[in-house]
C-alpha positions in Angstrom: -39.7 200.6 64.7 -37.8 199.2 61.8 -35.8 196.7 63.5 -33.1 195.0 61.6 -35.3 194.2 58.2 -34.5 198.1 57.3 -30.9 197.6 57.1 -30.4 195.5 54.1 -32.4 198.3 51.9 -30.3 200.7 53.2 -26.9 198.8 53.0 -27.5 197.7 49.3 -28.2 201.3 48.9 -25.6 202.4 50.3 -23.1 199.5 48.4 -24.4 200.9 45.3 -23.7 204.3 45.7 -20.2 203.4 47.3 -19.4 201.6 43.9 -20.8 204.3 41.2 -18.7 206.6 43.8 -15.6 204.7 43.5 -16.2 204.3 39.4 -16.5 208.2 39.0 -13.6 208.9 41.3 -11.3 206.5 40.1 -12.0 207.7 36.1 -11.7 211.1 37.2 -8.3 211.1 38.6 -7.1 209.3 35.9 -7.9 211.5 33.4 -6.4 214.0 35.2 -3.2 212.5 35.4 -3.4 211.4 32.0 -4.3 215.2 31.1 -1.0 216.3 33.6 1.2 214.2 31.7 0.2 215.9 28.5 -1.5 213.3 27.0 -4.4 214.2 24.5 -7.7 214.4 25.4 -9.1 212.9 22.4 -8.5 209.1 24.1 -11.5 209.8 26.0 -13.7 210.0 23.2 -12.4 206.7 21.4 -15.4 204.7 20.6 -17.9 207.8 19.9 -17.5 208.1 16.2 -17.6 204.9 14.7 -17.8 201.2 15.8 -21.3 199.7 17.4 -22.2 201.9 20.6 -21.7 200.1 23.7 -25.4 200.6 25.1 -26.4 198.2 21.7 -24.0 195.7 22.6 -25.5 195.3 26.3 -29.0 195.4 24.8 -28.0 192.6 22.7 -26.1 190.7 25.6 -29.0 191.5 28.1 -31.7 190.1 25.9 -29.9 186.8 25.0 -29.5 186.3 28.9 -33.1 186.8 29.2 -34.2 184.3 26.5 -31.3 181.7 27.8 -32.8 182.1 31.2 -36.2 181.9 29.8 -35.5 178.7 27.7 -33.8 177.5 30.9 -36.9 177.8 33.4 -38.8 175.6 30.4 -35.9 173.1 30.1 -36.2 172.8 33.8 -40.1 172.8 34.0 -39.8 169.8 31.5 -37.5 168.1 33.5 -39.2 168.0 36.9 -42.5 167.4 35.6 -41.5 163.9 33.4 -39.0 162.9 36.0 -38.3 162.4 39.2 -34.9 164.9 39.8 -35.1 167.2 43.0 -36.5 170.4 41.5 -34.7 172.3 43.9 -31.7 170.9 42.3 -32.8 171.1 38.7 -33.8 174.5 38.7 -31.2 176.5 39.8 -28.7 174.2 37.5 -30.6 174.2 34.0 -31.4 178.1 34.6 -27.8 178.9 35.1 -26.4 176.8 31.9 -29.1 178.2 29.5 -28.1 181.5 30.8 -24.1 181.0 30.4 -25.3 179.8 26.5 -27.4 182.6 26.0 -24.3 185.0 26.7 -22.0 183.0 25.1 -24.3 183.2 22.0 -25.1 187.1 22.7 -21.2 187.5 22.7 -21.2 186.1 19.2 -23.9 188.5 18.0 -22.7 191.3 19.6 -18.9 190.4 18.2 -20.5 190.3 14.9 -22.5 193.4 14.9 -19.3 195.1 16.1 -17.5 193.6 12.9 -20.8 194.9 10.4 -19.8 198.4 11.4 
């Protein structure tokens, strides 16, 4: 009925669930071990007081990644339109290059924002 095509979404879901489960269970075990050793629990609240919050840094990096990918698609379109290069090689390479440039710019911007706070 479903065939092998249904295995891909099921395995993706199981993989994501497994990764999230491992992250949370490992974090919980690590915290319990630190508490058993008598370490102050305030280290778990580190970063909530001052500094730039993690979700803002994620949004900045994600925005620069999307901008870089969009510029990469546009540049690849221009290159394939005005040259005889193979678009099967141009599109992935330019998109990855510009996405990397976007991530570098996002990293620099997030570092600057973190210094301001």
